[in-house]
N, C-alpha and C positions, 0 to 999 in steps of 0.2 A: 361329485365332490363340490359342495357349495363353498363359496368364498366369503370374505368378510362382509360383503354387502348384505348377504342373507343373515349373517351372524348379527348384524346391527338390529335387524328386526326381531331376531330370536331372543337376544340377551339384553335389550334395553338401552338406556342412554349412555353416551360416551362421556369420559372425563376430560376430554380436550376439546370441548364444544367451541371455544373461542377460535381455535385454529381451523376447525372444520367450517365454522360459520364464515370465516374470512375467505376460505377457498370458494364458497358458493356465492358470496356477496361482494367481495372486493374485486370486482371484475375489471376495474380500470387500473389495477396495480399489478406490477410484475412480482410474482410470488415464487419463492423457492421453498418447497416443502420437504422436510425430512420425515419420512414415514417408516416407523419400525415394523418389524415382522408382524403380520396378522392384524394390522391397524386399519385395513380397508383403504389403501391408497388408490386402488382402481375405482372403488366406489366414489372416492373424493374426486377423482378425475372425471368420472361420468357426471357427477353432480355439477362440476364447473362447466362442462360442455353443454349440458341441458340448460343451465342458468344463462349462459351466453346466448343460446338460441332463443330462449324465452324472454330475455331481457329482464331477468329478476332484479329486484332492487331499484327499478327505474332506469337501468342502464339501456343504452341503445341495443336493439336486437342485432345479433351477428348471424348472417346466414350460415347454414351448415357447410356450404361449399367454400366459405371463407375461413374455415377452421381446419388446421392440420394437427392431428393427434398422432404422435410418433411413439411407437412401442419397440420392444426388443426382439420379439419373435412373431412369426406368422400366426401362431396359435394365440398369442396375447392380443394381436390386432383383431383377430376374428372374435375373440371373447369381448373385447372392448366394443366392437361394432354391435354385437348382439345385445350387450347390456345398455348401450345408448338407445338402440332401437326399442327395447322393452320399456325404458323410461319415457321415451317420446310417445309411444303408443298409449301409455297410461296418461300422459299429459293431454294428448289429443282427445282422449275420451273422457276426461274429467269434467263432469257437469258443473262442478263448482268453480272451475277456472274461467277467467275472462275469455270472451270469444277471440280476442286478438292473440292470446296466449295459445289457445287451441289451434288457431290458424297457423301460428308460427311453428308449432310442433308438427302439424301435418306437412307444412312446406319442408321442414327439416327431414321428415321421413322420406319425402320424394327425392331429396338430394343426398340421402345418406349413402346409398350404394356407390355413388360416384365421388364421394368426399375422400379427402386425404387422411383416412384412418388406416395407417399402414406402418410397416417397419421403416427404419431409417434408410435402408438400402432402396426400398420401394419408393420412398419420397424423393431420394436423390435421382432415381430413374425418371420420375415425373418431371423433374426440373430439366434433365438432359434431353428428354424426349420433346419437350416444348421448345428448347433452344439448341437443336443439334448443330446448326451451322456455327453459331457463336461458340459452341463447345468444341468445334473442330471434329465433329462426328458426322457420319452419313445419316440420312433421314431415318433409316430403319436401324434400330438398336436391338441386339439380341444379348440377353444376359445368361451367362453360363451358370449352371448350378454347381454345387460343391463337387459332385462327381466329375463333371466335365472339366472343371478347373484343375482338379488333381490329376486327371488323365493328361490334360494338356501340359501340365507342369512336368510330368514324367517324360513325356516326349521331348519337351524343350530341354530338360536336363541332359538327356542322352546326346542331343545335338550340341549343347554347350560343352559337355565333356569332350566330345570329339574335337571341337574347335580349340579347346584349351590344350589338349595333348598335341595338336598339330601346330600350335603357335610357338615359334622358336623363342620369342621374347619371354614366354612363361616356362621354358624348359628348366632353368635354374630354380625359380621359386617352387615349382612342383617337385623337383628332385629333392630340394631342401626339406620340404614337408614330408615326403615319403621317407627320407632318411631319419626324420624325427619321429617316425612311427604313425604318421597320419594316413588314414585310408581314404579312398575316394568318397565313401559314404559320409565322412565328416564334411567334405566340401559340399556334398549334396544338401546336408542340413543347413549350411550357411546360405546356399542358394535359395532354399525354401524360406528362410527368415527374410532375406532381401526381397523375395517375391511378395511376401505378406506385408512388407513395410516399404514398398517402393517409393512412397512419397518422401522418405527420408534419405534417398540416395544422394541428394545434393550434399550430404555430409561426407561423402566418400570422394576423396581427391587423389589425383595421381601421386605416386611415391617414387623416390629415387630407386635406382637399381639395387639389387641385393648386394650388400657390401661383402668383402672378403673377410674371412676370419683373421683376427689378430691374436695369435697364440704365442708370440715370441716372449713376452714378459711372463706369461703363465708357465711356459715350459722352462724358462730360466729359473723361476722360483721352485718348480717341481724338482729340477736337478739339485738345487741347493738343499731342499728338504731331504731328498733321497741320500744325499751325501752324509747326512747325520748318522747313517748306519755304521759309519766308521767309528763312531764314539761309543758303540755298544761294547760292554766289557765281556759279554758271554755269547758264545756261538749258539745258534739255534733259537734265539729269542724270537717270539712271534711277531714283534714289531719290525724286526729286521726282515722277516719274510714278507711282511706287508710292504715295506719300502722297496724291496726287490720287485714286487709285482708292479708298483707304481712306476719304477724306473723303466721296466720293460714296456709298460703302457705308454710312457712318454716317447720311447723310441718308435713304437708302432705308429703313433700319431705323426711323428716327423716323417716317417716313411710312407704315409698314406698317399694315394694317387692324387686326390683332390679334396676340396673342402666338403664335398658331399660325403665322402668316406670319413672325413674327420668328424663331421657332425654326428654321423652314426656312432662313432667311437665315443664321442663326448656325451652322447645320450645313453650309452650302454650302462647297465646296472653294475657291471664289474669292470675293473676292480673297485672294491668298496673304499670310500674315503672316510669311513667310520673306523676310528682306531682307538676308541675309548677303552676297550677291553684288551688291547694288544700290549705286550711288553711287560716285563717285571720292573718295578721301580728301582730296585737295587742294581739293575744291569745298566742303568743309564745315568748320565750326569743330571739330566732334567727331562724325564720321560713325558711329563705333561706338556712341555713346550713343543716336543715333536708331535705329540698327538694333536695339539691345538693347531699346529701349522698344517697338518694333513687335513683337518676339518676345514680350515680356511681355504685351502686349495679346492676342496669339494664345492664349497659355496661359490668360489670364483669360477669354477668350471661351468656351473649353471648360468652364470651371468655372461660368459663368453658368447653363448649361442643366442642370447636374447635379441640383440640388434638384428642379427641375420634372420631369425624366425619372424621378427616383427615385420621386416621389409618383405619377406617372402609371403607372409599371410596377407599383408595389405596389397601386394601385387595381384594375388589371386582374387581378393575381394573386389579390386577395381575391375578385373575381367568379368567377374560374376555380375557386378553391378551394371556393366555395359550390356551384357547379355539380357539382363532383366529390363533395362530401359528400352532395348530394341524390341523385346516382346510386348511391352506396354504400348509402344508406338504402333506396332503391327495390329494389336487388338483395337486400338483407337481408329486406325484407318479402316479396318474391316467392320467396325461397329459391333464387335463381339467382346463384350466387357465381362469382367468378373466383379464380384461384390465389392471388393476394395476399390476397383477402378471407379465405380459409381460415386463413392464418397469423395475421392480425391478430385475427380473431374468436375463434380458439382461445386466443390469449394473453389477450384480453379476458375470455373465459369463465373462465380459470384465475385471473385477478386480480380478478374481480368480488367486491365486498365482501359481497354477499348470498349468492350461490350458490357462490362460489369455494372456500371451505374444504371444503364437503361434496363438491364435484366433485373436488377434489384428493385427498381421502381415498379416494374410490371408485377413482380412476385409479391412485393409488399402490399400492393393494391389488392392482389388476389387473396393472399393469406393474411388476414388481419389478426388472427390469433394462432399461436403455435404452442402446443402443449406437449411436453416430453415426459413419457413414463419410463420407469426403470433407468433413470439417468445415470445411476452408478455403474451400469454394465455396458454402456455403449462406447463406441469409438470416440476419442477426443475430437475428431473432426466434427462431430455432431454439434458441439457447443459453438464452433466457428460458424457453421451453417445457420444455427439459430440466431446468433448475434448479428450476422450479416442480413438476415431477413427481418430482424427486429429493429435494426438501426434505421433512424430517420435521416441520416446524413449520407449523401452520395460519396463523400470523401472518406467514409469509414472503411472502404474496401481495402485500403493499403495498411490499415492499422492492425495491431494485435487485438484479438477479441476482448482482452482485458481493458482496452482503452476505448472501446466503441460505446457510443451513446445509444441506448435502447429506449424506444418509445414506451411510456408506461402502459402496462396491461397487455402488451403484445406477447410476452413470454410467460410460460408457466412450467416449472420443473418440479418433478416429484421423484423421489428415490430414497434408498436407504444405504448410506455408505458402509454400514456394518454387513451388508450383503453383497459387497463388491468382490466377486470371486472369479471374474473372467479376465484376469490380467493377461493370460496367454492368448486372448483374443483382442488385445489392445485396450481393454478397459483400464482406465487410469483414475485411481481414486484421488490423486493430486488435482486432477481437473475438476472433479466433483467438489472438493473442498474449496478450490479457488473460485469456482462458479457460485458457490453458496455465499461467498463474501461479496462477489461482484454484483450479482443480480437480485439479491434479496432486499426488497424495499422494506425498511424497518426491521431487518434481520430475518433469518429463516423461521418458518412456522414448523412446529413439531407435532406429529401425530404419535401419541404414545399409548392410547387405549387399545389393548390387544383383545380381540374378540375370538381368537382361535384357540388359545391354549388355556388349559385349566389353571386356576390360581396357584395351586400347590406346585405344579410343574414350572410355572412362570417365575415363582419366587426363587426356585433353584437356579433357573437360567439367569435371572438377574444377578444373583450372588456370584455365580461362577464367572460370568462374562464381564462383570464390573471389574474383576481382577485381571482377567485375561486381556481384555481390550482396553488398552490405555492410550490416551491421545498422544499422537506424535506428529509433528508438522510434516505434511505432505504424504504421509503413508498410513496413518491410522486416525480414525475419528474418535471423538469423545463418546464413551458409552452412555447412552440415555436409557434409564430403566423403563421397561414396559409396565403399564398399569393393567392389572387384571380387570376385565370387564365382563367375565362370564360368571354368572351365579351357578353354584354347584348344589344340587339337592342334598338334603341332610342324609347322612349315611353313605354318600358316595365319596370315595377317597382316591382320586386320581394319584397315581404313584410315580415316584422316582426310584428306579432300581439300578444299583451299580453292580456290575459283574466284575469279579476278579479283584476285590478289595484288598485281599492279602497278596503281598508280593511273591513272585516266584524266584526260587533260588537260581541265580544266574549261572552257577556252576553245574546245575542239573538240567537246565532248560535252554535249548537253542531257539532260534527264531521260528523255525517250523513248528516245534513243539508248543511254543507260546501261542502261535496262531491256531494250532489244533485245540488247545485248551479253551481259548477264547470262543472258537466256533462251537465247541460242545456246550459251553455255558449259554450261548445265544440260542441254540436249539432247545435247551431246557427251559429258557425264559419264554420262548414261544409256546412250548407245551404247557407251561404254567398259566399263561394268559388264557388259554382255551379251557384247561381243566378247572381253573379257579374262577372262570367266568368273569374276567375283568369287565366292568361296565364301560361301555362306550356310547357316545351320543350319535344316533343315526340321523343325519341331516335330511334324509328323504322322508322319514316318518316323524321326525322331530320328537323322538322318544329315546330313552335309554334302553339298551339291550346288552346281552352278554357278547363278548368279543368272539369273532370267528377269524379264520386264517387270513381272509382277504382284508381284514382291518390292520394287519401287521405289515410294516415296511421296514426292511433292514437297509440302512444306508451305510455305504463304505466310501472312504475317500479315494481309494484306488483299487485296482483289481487284484492286487497281490494276495489278498486273503480269500478271494473267491473260491478257489478249489477246496480249501479246508472248510469253508462255509457250506458248500454244496455237499461235501461228504458227510458233514455232521447232520445236515437236514435230511439227507437220504437215510442215514443210519437211524434217525428218529422217526422216519416215515412221515415227514412233513412235506406236503406239496408246496412247491415254490416256483417262481418264474423270475428270470432276469429281464429287466425292462429298459436297460440302457444299451445302446448298440455296442459300445466297447466291451461291456460285460458279455454280451451274446457272442462276440467274436472270441472271447476268452473262455467260453464254456467248453466242456469236454467234447460234446457231439460236434461242434463246429470245428474245433481243433483237429479232430479225427478226420472230418471230411476234407479239410484243407491239406492235411498231411497226405491223404490219398491222392489229391490232385497234384501235389508237389512231386510225388513218386511217379505219377503218370507223365508229368511234364519233363522231369529231369531224371533219367534212369541212373545217373551217377549219384543221386542223393540217397544213399543207403540209409541214412538216419531217418528220413521221412518214410522210406519204404518199410523199415522195421517198425516204426511208430504206428503206421497204418495197419500192419499185420497184427500187432498186439492189441489193437483197439477192438471195440465191440463190432466194428464193421466186418471183421474177418474172424475174430475170436481165436487167434493162434496163441497157444501157450509157449512158454520158454522152452519146454521140452520139444514141441513141434519145430521151433526155430532151430534148436540144436541139432535135431535129427536131420533137418533139411540142409543146413549149412555145413555142419561139421561131419556128420556121419556119411552124408551122400554128396557132399561137395557142391551144393546148390549156391548160386550167386544171388545177390540182391538186385541185379539188373533185370528189370521187367521185360527187356527185349530178348533175354536168353530163356530158352525152354527149360522147364524143370528137369532134373535128372530122371531118367527112365527107371532107375532102380527103386524109386519111391513107390510105396503101395498105392493102388488106385484110390482116388478120393482124398489124398493127403491134404489137410487144410491149407498148408502153406503153398503147395503146388497149385491148388485150385485158385487161391487168392492171387498168386503171381500170374496165372493165365488171364484172370479177369483184368488185372491192372495192365497187362501187356496188350490186351484187346483195346482197352481205353487209350493206351499210348498210340496205337496204330491209327485210331480214329480221331485223335486230338486235332489234326490239321483241318478237318472239315466239320468239326463239332464245336459249338460255342461252349464257353465255360458253364453256362446255365444248363445246357443239354447234358454235359458230362456229369454235373452235380445231380441232375434229375435221374440219370441212369444209375448212379451210385445209390441214391436214396431208394429208388424203386427196387433194384435188383439185390441190394444188400439188406433190404427190409429195415431201414433205419426207423421208420415210424412204428413198425410192429415191435421192434426191440424196445423202443421207448414205452410202448404200452405194457410190455412185460415188466419193465422197471417201475411201473406205477406213476410215471411222469409223462403220459401220452400227450397231454395238452401242451406242456412246456416244450417237449422235444419237437412236436409238430410245428409249433409256432416259431421256434428258433430255426428249424430247417426251412420253413417257408420264407422266413425273413432272409436267410442266406441266399436262397435261389432268386428271390425278388431283387435283392441287391445286385446279384450277378447280372440279371436282365437289365437293371438300370445302368450298370457299367457298360453293357453291350450297346445300349441305346446312345450312350455318351461317346463311345469310341469303338471302333472296329479293331480292338486289340487282340493279341494272342492270349493263350492260356497263361503264359509267363507274365504278360502285362497285368492280367487280372489278379494273379497271385501276389504280384508286387503291390497292387492297389489294395487288395484285401488285407495284406500284412499291415498297412498303414492304418486301416480302419480299426484295428484292435489295439493300437497304441494309446497310451494315456494322453498324449498330446494331440490326438486326432481333432481336426477342426470342428466336427459336428458332434455335439452331445445330444444324441437323438433318442428320445424315448420310443421304445417299440410298443405299439398299441396292444394291450392285453384283451383277452376275451372277457367281456363283462360278467359272464356267468361262471367264470372259473374261480372257485374259492381256493386261493393259494396265497402264500406269503409272497410279497413283492420284494425284489432286490434291485436297488438302484444305486448309482454313484450319487454323491451329494450334488454334483453339478447337474445331473439329470433330474434331480428332485426339486431344483429351484422353482419356486412359484407354486409348488404343490403342498398338500397337507394330508395327514393321515391320523387315524384315531390312536394308533400305537406305533411309535418309532423306536427302533433299536439301532443305536450308533455302534457299529462294529468296525473292525479293521483299524483300531486305534493303536496297534502295537508298532506301527511304523513311525519313523522320525518325522517331526513336523517340518523340519528344514534339513534334509539330508545333505551330506557333503556334496559340493558341486561336481556333477559328473556329466560327461557328454559335451556336446557343442552348445556354446552360449554366445549370443551376440547382444551386446548392450548398446543402447543409444542414450547416453547420459543427458540429463537436462541441460547441461552446460554446452552441449554440442559434441560433434565428432562421433566416433564409434569405437568399440573395443570388441575383440573376438577371443574366445577360448575354444580350442579344438580338442584338446586333451590335457592331461596333467603335464604342466610345464611347457606346453605348446600354446602360446597365447601372445597377443600384442603386449608391448612393454608396459602400458599403463592400465592393463585390465584390472590388476589388483587394487588400483586406486579407487575404482568405481564398483568393484565387486561387493564391498560391504553394504553399500546403499541398496544395491539390487537384492542381495540376500535378505536384508532387513525388510524390504517391501514384500518379498516372497513369504517370509515368516509371518508377517502381519496378516497377509491374505489367508494363510493356513488357519490362523485363529478365527478369522471371519468365516471360513469354511465350516469350522466346528459350530459356530453360532447358527449358520444357516441350517445345519443338520438338526440341531436341538430344537429350533423353532418351527420345524415341520410338524411337531407333535401337537395333537389336540387334547388327548385325554391321559395318555401314559407315555413316559419316556424311560427307556432302558439304555444305559450307557456302559460300555465296556471300559474298564480302567486296568486291564491286564497289563502287567509290567514286571520287569525283572528287578531284582535288588541291585541298586547302585547308589553311590553317593552323589546326589544331584548338585550338591554344593560345589563339586569339582567339575561339573559339566555345564557348558554354556547353555543358557535357557533355550536358545535357538536350536540346540541339538537334542532337546528333550523329545520324547515321543508324544503323540497326541494323548495317549493314556496318562502319561506323567503330568502333562499340563492340566488335564481335566481333574485328575485326582488331587493335585496340589491345590487347585483352586476350589475344589468341592469338599475338602475335609470338614469344613465348618458350615457348609451350606445346609439350609433347611431341607429336610427330606420327609415328606408325608409318610405316615405309616402304611 
């Protein structure tokens, strides 16, 4: 897959030549470049590096070793290094170049492998390795990978939980939260957020003890309202019955043993304080007044618990923060750092009052130029590191980065705010927007000429996203239209196809049926691309040819729609492969293997046992399960021998014996060995061959086994530890969005999450999975660190710190804006053809907040009048 650099050569001159010329010639200026999708920003970055080395434009030559080029991923760093090498080789061998320029290119080639062309984390590690004593580290530093870090966190969490449950000071806070319906896994989620953001723990301060409930006033008011039953003129009125329930409820609260029991009662769903439909108007002097009084009591009931919950939550958060800080200190002493540690400690080193000025002077002399790629996706700490190294004043170490004086030409930033989609990994678009104003000498430069996407497709993208992406301070950039730079031969009509244009009747179609219909249309669109021989440009042969399956990539925002998509592609006989790790863990074969392992690990987990039995691993039908369990009294405990009354060779009995044997060997077998045995003896690969998806099943299975081995290398954990870790790898919020390497000779449709497709491009892109809400109602645990300081936590509905709702709208707005950018990233992966699902149910969108619209509704609303090539 060639990038925009090759497209430049293929498709001619660009329309933003002035900005590109400035990147390659204004070497003494600090530049901030906003580069749209497919505009060749990496090519621009390579050009600036080579120009610095060669001294183009009469500027002083900068040695390769004095340049730091920071990228987002290891893959991007390797690609950048290769492209710089190719350009330097060409310069070194150019007979028309000046001898001094050729010599400079050769010298740069000699220094290239040792130069700082790396990820942000690798660059931070360089700084810490050079100054370990000043950073408070041992001379030898070991960096844990993602697997090791997750395993270490799980171990630490178990220890933290034991400490919390043994701490008498936390007894009341923990009991309060348990009474409010909070589970220990909610607290684990908070601990994980604090671990990922430990540099913000200084916002968490000690809090007073949990206050006692003050219910006297509320109970007095409750008695007064309940006494209104005496004014009812007719016996048996439903409102009288409701008041009797409330009176009895008040007596139970008064008689409760302690506040913990009272909190449980106050949080209970019954009795209901909704009385709008209770009582006949003619039976009461003023029935509405009684109803309103009951409703006010219900609202007040919720507010009674808030101060207690706030103090309890904050007490536990303080304890979790202390545990996190101790873990950070232990890692620092041992020199065993995690990725986030590298960034925070590097920043601390540069800001240190004692050692910082000398360290900055040394590093400024060493790294004369710092170039940052994909700036929109990296941690906000990156801009601080860049500013500290670009500053010419020793006193800048104590100032905010927005107030630092940066030497001209030292810094170069390039990125696209419209592609900022890694907020869950601390990417902060507000930092990008602020940095563009702070560091851009003469204002930002814009790359807008797109060499990736066909003009017709690009016109549709511009129309749709000019409406969807509207500038908003701190959370959304201005949309800048991309200019088509690809000439298309006469007779070639790259297309935009919309699937599901007609709405589905909401009364007839539920969510699953909507996803099923969408998946069926996606499969038919893939069949049409092959049958109709959609023309695609082959970048290896530089010629147009008919499309094949390997040209098609289906992008989905989340894994929710994956099972329906897989079923539709299977039914259509279309070969496919999932290439993002979270999708692999969500696939049927992997779910079945993990269910079998759960049954082996925990004999009491009957759900996993039955799931494994019904899977293709064992092929037991419901009639087999009924015969085994009901007619012959067999249990789902793999430790128990099957009933002797069963016929020889009964499939369930044979499967239970197999699982039982694995259970007996689990203590001396590693997870990967157990997986390999299941794969081998249950003929997983052979079954995949019978299904017609041999390559995909084999690749997924190999990936799972390899990941299990990686887990074992990182930690000597038990099977249960591995299963807990594997469960996290399949979640939407998993830290790693890892593309699983495909076989290059396998002609199959590719399925990726949009996050996994970032930085890639495909001849034909199908945007599917758009039936989900762009900003669903807030569920689960959320921890906010508002820009104004402090923190807020929500553990479950109604269980949150008192001021969470004040900051929630800002957080939700930023999340919604990122979902719009996610759609932009998906659509701009297309080179020749774009297929977009707009499957949606009938509903009055005027009565629904735009933030609650589905992806399909947003796209359809913006696309109704968009240009669509025939």
